[in-house]
C-alpha positions in Angstrom: 103.8 91.8 131.3 101.6 94.7 131.1 103.0 96.3 133.9 106.2 96.2 132.9 105.0 98.4 129.9 104.3 101.2 132.8 106.5 104.8 131.9 107.8 103.0 129.1 108.4 105.6 126.5 109.7 104.6 123.0 111.7 107.5 120.3 111.5 107.0 117.0 111.3 109.4 113.8 109.0 109.6 110.7 108.8 111.5 108.3 106.2 111.2 104.8 106.9 113.0 102.5 107.3 114.1 98.5 110.1 115.7 97.4 112.9 116.8 99.5 112.4 117.5 103.0 114.4 118.2 106.0 115.5 115.9 109.4 112.5 116.5 112.0 112.4 116.0 115.6 112.1 112.7 116.4 108.4 112.1 117.4 107.4 110.2 120.6 105.3 107.2 121.1 104.0 106.8 124.9 102.7 104.3 126.7 101.1 104.6 130.1 99.7 102.0 132.6 97.1 103.3 135.3 99.5 103.9 138.7 101.7 106.4 137.3 101.6 109.9 138.6 101.6 111.5 134.8 99.1 113.7 133.5 98.8 110.8 130.5 95.7 109.3 130.4 95.6 104.8 131.7 95.7 102.7 129.2 96.5 104.5 126.1 99.5 104.8 123.4 99.6 107.5 121.8 101.6 108.5 118.1 103.0 111.2 116.0 103.1 110.9 112.1 104.5 113.5 110.3 104.3 114.4 106.3 105.9 116.6 104.3 104.9 118.1 101.0 107.3 120.6 98.8 104.5 123.0 97.0 105.6 125.3 94.0 103.4 128.6 92.5 101.6 127.2 89.3 99.8 130.7 89.0 99.8 134.5 88.8 98.3 137.8 90.0 99.1 140.4 88.1 97.3 143.4 90.0 97.2 146.7 88.1 95.5 150.4 88.8 93.8 152.9 86.6 93.6 156.2 87.2 91.1 158.9 85.6 90.6 162.0 86.7 87.3 164.5 85.9 85.3 167.8 86.5 82.4 165.9 87.3 82.6 162.6 89.0 80.4 160.6 86.2 83.3 162.3 83.7 85.9 159.9 85.8 83.7 157.2 85.9 83.5 157.1 82.0 87.3 157.8 81.5 88.2 155.5 83.9 85.6 152.8 82.3 87.0 153.7 79.3 90.7 153.1 79.9 89.6 149.6 81.9 87.7 148.0 78.6 90.6 149.0 76.9 93.4 146.5 79.3 90.6 144.1 79.0 90.6 143.5 75.7 94.5 143.3 75.6 94.2 140.8 78.4 91.4 138.7 76.1 94.2 139.0 73.1 96.4 137.6 75.0 94.7 134.6 76.0 93.3 135.5 79.0 88.9 134.7 79.4 86.6 136.7 81.6 87.0 134.3 84.7 90.6 135.3 85.0 90.0 138.8 85.3 88.6 140.6 88.8 88.0 144.1 89.9 89.2 143.7 93.4 88.9 147.5 94.1 86.9 150.6 92.5 86.8 154.2 94.3 85.6 157.7 93.5 86.8 160.7 95.8 86.8 164.7 95.1 90.0 166.4 95.1 90.8 169.9 96.3 93.4 172.4 95.4 92.1 173.8 99.3 91.3 171.3 101.4 88.3 171.9 103.0 87.0 173.7 99.8 84.5 173.2 96.9 85.9 170.0 95.2 87.9 171.0 91.8 87.9 167.5 89.9 87.3 164.2 91.0 89.5 161.4 91.2 88.7 157.5 89.8 90.6 154.5 90.3 90.3 150.6 89.9 92.3 147.8 90.1 92.2 144.5 87.9 93.6 141.1 88.9 94.7 139.1 85.8 95.3 135.4 86.2 97.7 133.3 84.4 99.4 129.8 84.8 102.1 130.7 81.7 104.3 132.2 83.8 106.6 133.6 80.3 103.0 135.5 79.7 103.6 137.8 82.2 105.8 140.1 80.1 103.0 140.9 77.8 100.8 140.8 80.1 102.5 144.1 81.6 103.2 145.5 78.6 99.2 145.1 77.3 98.9 146.8 81.3 101.4 150.2 80.5 99.8 150.5 76.5 96.4 150.9 78.6 97.5 153.4 81.0 97.8 151.1 84.0 99.8 153.6 86.9 101.3 150.5 89.1 101.6 146.5 88.9 102.8 144.3 91.4 102.7 140.2 91.1 102.3 137.4 93.4 102.1 133.7 92.9 100.2 131.1 94.4 99.1 127.7 94.1 95.5 127.0 92.3 95.0 123.4 94.1 96.1 124.1 98.4 93.3 122.4 99.3 93.4 119.3 97.8 97.9 119.5 98.7 96.3 120.2 102.3 93.6 117.3 102.4 96.9 115.0 100.5 99.7 116.3 103.4 96.7 115.3 106.1 96.1 111.9 104.7 99.4 111.0 104.5 100.3 112.4 108.2 97.4 109.9 109.2 98.5 106.7 107.5 102.1 107.7 109.3 100.8 107.8 112.3 98.5 104.3 111.8 100.9 102.8 110.9 103.5 103.4 113.8 101.0 103.0 116.2 100.2 99.5 114.4 104.2 98.5 114.0 104.7 99.3 117.8 101.9 97.4 119.5 102.5 94.1 117.1 106.7 94.7 117.8 105.3 94.8 121.9 103.1 92.1 121.8 99.9 94.2 122.5 96.6 95.2 120.3 95.0 98.4 119.8 92.0 99.4 120.8 90.1 102.3 119.4 91.4 105.9 118.8 90.7 108.7 121.3 91.9 111.6 120.3 93.1 113.1 117.4 95.0 116.4 117.6 96.9 117.9 114.5 99.8 120.9 114.1 100.7 122.2 110.9 103.9 123.7 110.0 104.9 126.1 107.2 103.6 129.3 106.3 101.4 128.0 103.3 99.4 126.2 105.5 97.9 130.3 106.6 99.2 132.2 103.8 97.3 132.9 100.0 100.4 134.0 98.5 104.4 132.4 98.0 106.9 134.9 100.0 108.5 137.2 97.3 112.3 137.1 97.4 115.2 137.4 95.3 118.1 134.3 95.0 121.8 135.6 94.9 122.9 132.7 93.3 126.6 134.0 94.2 125.8 133.7 98.0 124.0 130.8 98.2 125.2 127.2 98.4 124.1 124.7 95.3 121.9 122.5 97.7 119.5 126.3 98.4 119.0 127.7 94.8 118.2 123.5 93.4 115.0 124.5 96.1 113.7 127.3 94.0 111.3 127.0 91.3 109.7 130.2 88.9 107.6 132.0 91.2 109.7 131.5 94.0 111.3 129.2 96.4 109.4 125.8 97.2 107.3 125.8 99.7 106.9 122.9 102.7 103.5 121.9 103.7 104.4 119.9 106.9 101.2 118.6 109.2 102.2 116.0 112.8 99.2 114.2 113.4 98.9 113.0 117.2 96.7 110.3 117.4 95.8 108.1 120.6 94.8 104.3 120.9 93.1 102.7 123.6 95.0 99.8 124.7 94.3 95.9 124.3 94.9 92.8 125.9 98.3 91.4 125.2 98.8 89.0 122.1 
């Protein structure tokens, strides 16, 4: 019976998902026995389990830039510190805590009327990032920033528990691969041995990116099925993972 399994290739598609998932390319289950000319190790079955989880942003980072000028570095720095404190107080009034406010950039440079001459003054800048999980609060945060003298603002959306979601998708893909291997082995009357290889291939930009992509949906130009895949803060993004597991083949049942 084992010789009859040489070179046998079974194709099947298995996608595990939470939420809506798109169709994927059929995954391959390959069984190989000694005597073939393929690079596949003899007596090994490889299966691929796939999982997709659609995720939406749950927090927003509002980045605000403050600037101040002065004749001397200390004067510029003091003026900037005053604006910074005004901004921080305004954010706290809206309910943001100290952990929600971070300084991501601070700079102080001389300014010149004629380049290469003695500095005519100094320009100081600080970039503060305020984080909120209440998206309806962003407008008030921007208003407070403008009142505090902010010269530029921008928002970016992200998922605060992304590492935990990646772990969940990995567990889903491993479970799918294991169930596929057990089902195939049972149908063919063979047993599975130890795991020999495990490899994974991630899909979707959120495996590498920190922030969700910024885009504007033109509802007049998009189909209803597309616009339904949009949440406040951007489009739902897929966390997709393919896990390929290799098993040694046991004896026939």
